[in-house]
C-alpha positions in Angstrom: -1.6 2.0 6.3 -3.7 1.0 9.5 -7.0 -0.4 9.1 -10.4 1.1 10.3 -13.7 0.4 9.3 -16.1 3.5 7.9 -19.4 2.3 8.7 -20.9 5.4 6.9 -19.8 8.6 6.2 -21.8 11.8 6.4 -21.0 15.6 5.7 -18.4 14.9 3.1 -20.4 17.0 0.1 -23.8 17.5 0.2 -24.0 17.8 -3.5 -22.2 15.6 -5.8 -20.5 17.5 -8.7 -19.8 16.5 -12.0 -16.5 18.1 -12.8 -13.8 16.1 -11.0 -11.1 18.8 -10.2 -8.6 15.8 -9.2 -5.2 15.8 -11.5 -4.9 12.7 -13.0 -1.8 11.1 -14.9 -3.7 10.3 -18.4 -0.2 8.8 -20.0 -0.4 5.6 -17.6 -2.8 2.5 -17.8 -5.5 1.2 -15.2 -5.6 -2.1 -15.2 -9.5 -3.5 -14.3 -9.5 -7.1 -13.0 -12.6 -9.0 -12.4 -12.7 -12.2 -10.0 -15.9 -13.4 -10.1 -19.4 -12.4 -8.8 -19.1 -8.6 -8.7 -15.4 -8.6 -7.1 -13.4 -6.1 -9.6 -9.7 -4.8 -8.5 -8.5 -1.6 -10.0 -5.0 -1.2 -10.0 -2.9 2.2 -11.2 0.6 2.3 -11.9 1.4 4.3 -8.7 0.6 0.7 -7.8 -2.8 2.2 -5.6 -5.4 -0.8 -5.4 -9.4 -0.3 -4.7 -11.2 -3.7 -4.4 -15.0 -3.8 -4.8 -17.2 -6.2 -3.1 -15.3 -9.0 -2.7 -17.3 -12.6 -2.3 -17.5 -15.0 0.6 -15.6 -18.3 -0.6 -18.6 -20.4 0.0 -20.0 -19.5 -3.4 -17.5 -21.5 -5.3 -14.6 -19.2 -6.3 -11.4 -19.4 -4.4 -9.8 -17.1 -2.3 -7.1 -15.3 -5.2 -4.8 -14.3 -2.1 -4.4 -10.3 -3.4 -4.3 -7.5 -1.3 -5.8 -3.7 -1.6 -5.4 -0.3 -0.1 -9.3 0.0 0.3 -12.0 -1.9 -0.2 -16.1 -0.6 -1.2 -18.9 -2.5 -0.7 -21.9 -1.7 -2.4 -24.4 -3.3 -0.1 -23.7 -6.1 2.7 -24.9 -9.4 1.3 -22.1 -12.0 1.8 -21.4 -12.3 -2.1 -20.4 -9.0 -2.0 -18.9 -8.1 1.6 -16.1 -10.4 2.6 -13.7 -7.7 3.2 -11.5 -10.0 5.5 -10.7 -11.7 1.7 -8.1 -8.5 1.3 -6.1 -8.9 4.4 -5.6 -6.8 7.2 -4.1 -3.9 5.6 -7.2 -2.9 3.8 -9.4 0.0 4.8 -13.2 -0.9 4.1 -15.2 1.6 3.0 -19.0 0.4 3.2 -21.8 2.1 1.3 -24.7 1.5 3.3 -25.1 3.4 6.4 -26.5 2.2 9.6 -30.1 2.5 8.2 -29.3 0.8 5.3 -29.0 4.1 3.6 -26.5 4.9 0.6 -23.9 7.0 2.3 -22.3 10.1 0.9 -19.4 8.9 0.2 -16.7 11.1 -1.9 -13.2 10.3 -1.0 -9.5 10.4 -2.5 -7.0 7.7 -2.0 -3.2 9.2 -2.6 0.3 8.5 -1.8 2.8 11.4 -2.1 6.2 10.7 -3.2 8.3 9.8 0.0 5.5 9.0 2.0 5.5 5.5 3.0 2.0 4.4 3.2 -1.4 5.8 1.4 -3.7 7.9 2.7 -7.4 8.0 2.4 -9.1 11.6 2.9 -12.7 13.2 2.4 -12.7 15.1 -1.1 -12.1 18.5 -0.9 -12.2 20.9 -3.6 -9.4 23.5 -2.1 -7.1 20.6 -1.3 -4.2 19.6 -3.5 -3.7 16.1 -4.6 -0.7 14.3 -6.3 -1.5 13.4 -10.1 -1.3 9.7 -8.9 -4.4 10.3 -6.5 -7.9 8.0 -7.0 -11.2 9.3 -6.5 -14.3 7.7 -5.7 -17.7 8.4 -4.7 -21.3 6.7 -4.2 -24.3 7.2 -6.1 -27.4 6.1 -4.5 -29.7 3.4 -7.0 -31.9 0.4 -5.9 -31.5 -3.3 -5.8 -35.0 -3.7 -7.0 -37.0 -1.9 -9.9 -39.5 -1.2 -7.0 -37.5 1.8 -5.8 -36.1 -0.8 -2.9 -39.2 -2.0 -1.2 -38.3 -5.8 -1.9 -34.8 -5.7 -1.3 -33.7 -2.2 -0.3 -30.6 0.2 -1.7 -27.3 -0.3 -3.8 -24.4 2.0 -3.6 -22.9 2.1 -7.1 -19.3 3.9 -7.0 -17.8 5.8 -9.7 -14.2 5.5 -9.4 -11.8 8.0 -11.5 -8.1 6.8 -11.5 -5.5 8.4 -13.8 -8.1 10.1 -16.2 -10.0 6.8 -16.4 -13.9 6.7 -15.1 -14.9 3.5 -13.9 -18.7 2.8 -12.7 -19.1 -0.3 -10.3 -23.0 -1.0 -10.3 -23.1 -3.3 -7.2 -26.2 -5.4 -7.2 -28.1 -2.9 -9.5 -31.7 -3.6 -9.7 -33.3 -0.8 -11.5 -34.3 -1.5 -15.1 -33.5 2.3 -16.0 -31.9 5.2 -14.3 -32.8 8.4 -13.6 -31.9 11.5 -15.0 -30.5 12.5 -11.8 -28.4 9.9 -11.4 -27.1 9.9 -15.2 -26.3 13.2 -14.5 -24.2 12.2 -11.2 -22.6 9.4 -13.5 -21.4 11.4 -16.3 -19.1 10.1 -19.3 -17.9 6.5 -18.2 -14.7 4.9 -19.7 -15.5 1.4 -18.0 -19.0 0.1 -17.1 -19.2 -3.0 -14.4 -22.7 -4.0 -14.6 -24.6 -7.2 -13.0 -25.9 -9.4 -15.8 -27.0 -12.5 -14.5 -30.8 -11.5 -12.9 -32.2 -13.1 -10.5 -31.1 -10.4 -8.2 -30.2 -7.8 -10.3 -31.0 -6.5 -13.8 -31.0 -9.8 -16.7 -29.5 -9.7 -19.5 -32.0 -7.5 -21.6 -32.2 -5.1 -18.9 -28.7 -4.7 -18.2 -28.5 -4.0 -22.2 -30.8 -1.2 -22.0 -28.5 0.3 -19.1 -25.5 0.3 -21.3 -27.5 2.3 -24.1 -28.5 4.9 -21.2 -24.4 5.8 -19.9 -23.0 4.8 -23.8 -19.5 3.8 -22.0 -16.4 3.5 -24.1 -15.8 0.0 -22.4 -18.9 -2.5 -20.9 -17.5 -5.6 -18.5 -20.4 -7.9 -17.6 -20.1 -9.5 -13.9 -22.3 -11.3 -11.6 -23.5 -13.8 -13.8 -23.5 -17.6 -14.0 -20.1 -19.3 -14.3 -19.0 -23.2 -13.8 -17.6 -22.0 -10.7 -20.6 -20.4 -9.2 -23.0 -22.3 -6.9 -25.6 -19.5 -6.8 -28.4 -19.6 -9.4 -27.9 -17.0 -12.0 -28.5 -16.7 -15.8 -25.2 -16.7 -17.7 -23.9 -13.7 -19.9 -25.5 -15.1 -23.0 -28.8 -13.2 -23.1 -26.8 -9.9 -22.5 -24.4 -10.4 -25.3 -26.8 -10.9 -27.4 -29.1 -8.3 -26.3 -26.3 -5.4 -26.5 -26.1 -3.1 -29.6 -23.7 -4.3 -32.0 -22.1 -1.1 -32.3 -20.0 -2.9 -28.8 -17.1 -4.9 -30.5 -16.5 -8.5 -28.4 -13.4 -8.8 -26.6 -12.6 -11.7 -24.7 -8.8 -11.8 -23.2 -6.9 -14.8 -22.2 -6.9 -13.8 -18.5 -8.8 -11.6 -16.2 -7.5 -8.1 -16.6 -8.6 -5.1 -18.9 -6.3 -2.6 -19.9 -7.5 1.4 -20.5 -6.2 4.6 -20.1 -7.2 8.1 -20.4 -9.1 8.3 -24.2 -7.4 11.7 -25.5 -9.6 13.8 -27.6 -9.6 13.1 -31.1 -8.5 9.2 -31.0 -10.2 7.0 -33.1 -11.3 4.1 -30.8 -14.0 1.3 -31.1 -16.5 0.5 -28.4 -15.8 -2.8 -26.8 -17.6 -5.4 -24.4 -15.2 -7.2 -22.5 -15.8 -10.9 -21.0 -13.2 -11.8 -18.7 -11.8 -14.6 -17.2 -12.3 -14.8 -13.2 -8.5 -15.6 -12.8 -5.2 -14.0 -14.6 -3.4 -15.3 -17.1 -0.6 -18.1 -16.5 2.6 -17.7 -17.5 4.1 -20.8 -19.4 7.1 -21.9 -16.8 10.0 -21.0 -18.7 8.6 -17.9 -19.3 7.6 -17.3 -15.6 11.4 -18.4 -14.4 12.9 -15.6 -16.4 10.7 -13.3 -14.9 11.5 -14.2 -11.7 14.8 -13.7 -12.4 14.7 -10.3 -13.5 12.5 -9.5 -10.6 14.9 -10.8 -8.6 17.6 -8.4 -9.6 15.2 -5.3 -9.6 14.6 -5.9 -5.9 18.4 -6.2 -5.3 19.0 -3.1 -7.0 15.7 -1.9 -4.6 17.7 -3.1 -1.6 20.9 -0.6 -2.5 18.7 2.5 -3.4 16.4 2.5 -0.5 18.9 2.9 1.6 20.4 6.2 0.3 18.9 9.8 1.2 18.1 12.5 -1.5 21.2 14.3 -1.2 23.3 11.0 -1.8 21.0 10.1 -4.7 21.9 13.6 -6.5 25.5 13.3 -5.9 27.6 13.9 -8.8 31.0 12.3 -8.4 34.1 13.9 -9.2 35.4 11.1 -11.5 32.4 12.7 -13.7 30.3 9.3 -13.4 26.5 9.5 -13.3 24.7 10.4 -10.3 23.2 7.3 -8.6 19.7 9.0 -9.5 20.4 8.5 -13.2 21.0 4.9 -12.6 18.1 4.6 -10.9 15.7 6.3 -13.8 17.6 4.5 -16.8 17.2 0.9 -15.2 13.6 1.1 -14.6 13.0 3.4 -17.7 14.5 0.8 -19.8 12.2 -1.8 -18.8 9.5 0.3 -18.7 10.1 1.7 -22.4 10.8 -1.9 -23.8 7.9 -3.8 -22.0 5.2 -0.6 -22.5 6.5 -0.7 -26.2 5.7 -4.3 -26.8 2.3 -4.1 -25.4 1.1 -0.7 -27.0 1.8 -2.8 -29.9 -0.1 -5.9 -29.1 -2.6 -3.7 -27.3 -3.0 0.2 -28.2 -5.0 1.0 -25.1 -1.4 0.5 -23.2 0.4 3.5 -23.9 4.2 3.2 -24.7 5.8 4.9 -21.7 9.4 6.6 -22.1 10.5 7.8 -19.1 14.7 6.8 -20.0 16.9 10.0 -18.9 19.3 11.5 -21.1 22.7 9.6 -21.4 25.2 11.6 -21.1 26.1 13.5 -17.7 26.3 16.9 -18.9 22.5 16.6 -20.5 21.0 15.0 -17.6 18.3 16.9 -15.9 16.8 14.9 -12.7 13.1 13.5 -13.1 12.6 13.9 -9.7 15.5 15.2 -7.5 13.7 15.8 -4.4 12.9 11.8 -4.3 15.0 10.0 -1.5 16.1 6.5 -2.3 12.8 4.5 -0.9 10.9 6.4 -3.6 13.1 5.4 -6.2 13.0 1.8 -5.0 9.2 1.9 -5.1 9.6 3.3 -8.4 11.4 0.2 -9.4 8.9 -1.9 -7.9 6.3 0.2 -10.0 8.0 -1.1 -13.2 8.1 -4.8 -11.5 4.4 -4.5 -11.4 3.6 -2.8 -14.4 5.3 -5.5 -16.5 3.6 -8.6 -14.9 0.0 -6.8 -14.7 0.1 -7.0 -18.7 2.3 -9.9 -19.2 -0.7 -11.8 -20.5 0.1 -10.1 -24.0 2.7 -12.4 -24.5 0.6 -15.1 -24.7 1.0 -16.8 -27.9 4.5 -15.3 -28.4 7.6 -17.9 -27.9 10.5 -16.9 -25.8 13.0 -17.0 -29.2 10.3 -14.8 -30.8 10.7 -11.1 -31.5 7.5 -9.6 -30.1 6.1 -6.6 -31.9 8.0 -3.4 -31.0 11.2 -5.2 -29.9 14.0 -6.0 -31.6 15.2 -8.3 -28.7 13.5 -11.8 -28.6 11.5 -12.2 -25.3 14.4 -14.5 -23.7 16.8 -12.2 -24.9 14.9 -8.9 -23.4 14.6 -10.5 -20.0 17.9 -11.8 -19.5 19.1 -8.6 -20.7 17.0 -6.5 -17.8 18.2 -8.7 -15.2 21.6 -7.6 -16.5 20.7 -4.6 -16.4 20.1 -4.2 -13.3 23.0 -5.5 -11.8 25.5 -3.8 -13.6 24.1 -0.5 -13.0 23.6 -1.1 -9.4 27.4 -2.6 -9.2 28.5 0.9 -10.6 26.3 2.9 -7.9 28.1 0.7 -5.5 31.4 1.5 -6.3 30.6 5.5 -5.7 30.2 4.4 -2.3 33.9 4.3 -2.0 34.7 7.6 -3.8 36.3 10.0 -1.2 34.1 12.8 -2.0 30.9 10.3 -1.5 28.5 11.9 1.0 27.3 10.8 4.5 23.8 10.8 5.3 
């Protein structure tokens, strides 16, 4: 995607509606990652990434060296608006217009299958979007509790991805949300709220806003940590003031996994205090992941060159189509790892995309995908397994993790071999007399 900066957006929708008719894929988990201060990324299974409020490294946090498709900026302070931190490929959407009012933003980030790059468009009720689309919109709020007379306006962003609704409060200074704001916000799965006071609501005030919204998950942001040089309060006051119905969780890294809450599921409310950096793999585990991923990428190189016709080719010798091999390779890895992750954290669904084994029974999941898209699907599996790999924390390589009949080492080594074997089978088909041209 070419870089373009949207300083303000008008005329997209004059009325923000509560019902969001963007189709979602509720079977895939979203990763919400905190990098310090108010800097958060939202990463989907389809590998779409939205970043919010990237900081200037002068406030004490390092450059995490990550990228995004879109960067949202709630207001123009240096600890929230360092768009360049995300590299040249990100599109910036600025929450305040050139008069410092909250811009009317209602947009969709999407990438259709067989489409090389994502698109960012104004939301339209009559448009069709893929189930992987991410929709986000702005909600007007104030940076202080005096209607903005001291510090001005602040854009809150409501993001919907794979059926998960996430509210990033930016530098919210209001001590109470209005009925109009609550109506626009609606149901919230993940609330990202500042708790450090000084420039925003403090801990007690933030806890009162949590009570107004009643989210499934609360993630405190914008508070004092050892790295931060800005004089804020810690999250201690907030955690003490928060309702006891919120169970406290502290993952080993900076990632919260969350999926659409299906009707009738029994789930506890959680306040999740994240670290500011991802969990670091032990060296030997990291090497095993590296080898598996390298085998996956070698497979991608082979499949990315194939046309849709070649992907669907049924060889006269009765062997599988190349598409079956692609679906089987990624389906096995995704199935094995998601089952383990689900056993450790039920917020991550177990995902079974493995096709039927016998050629006569096989029906392609996506017969219209070209080889490039199947390669992207394999890359999505790499991202998925790495994104939630912190759930291997404390499990040794020679142990069978929950939900697995393989040891950790055995699973990773088998996946490495699996990619090589099936890709070799596909390359053999290129030599058959009935192999089609482009």
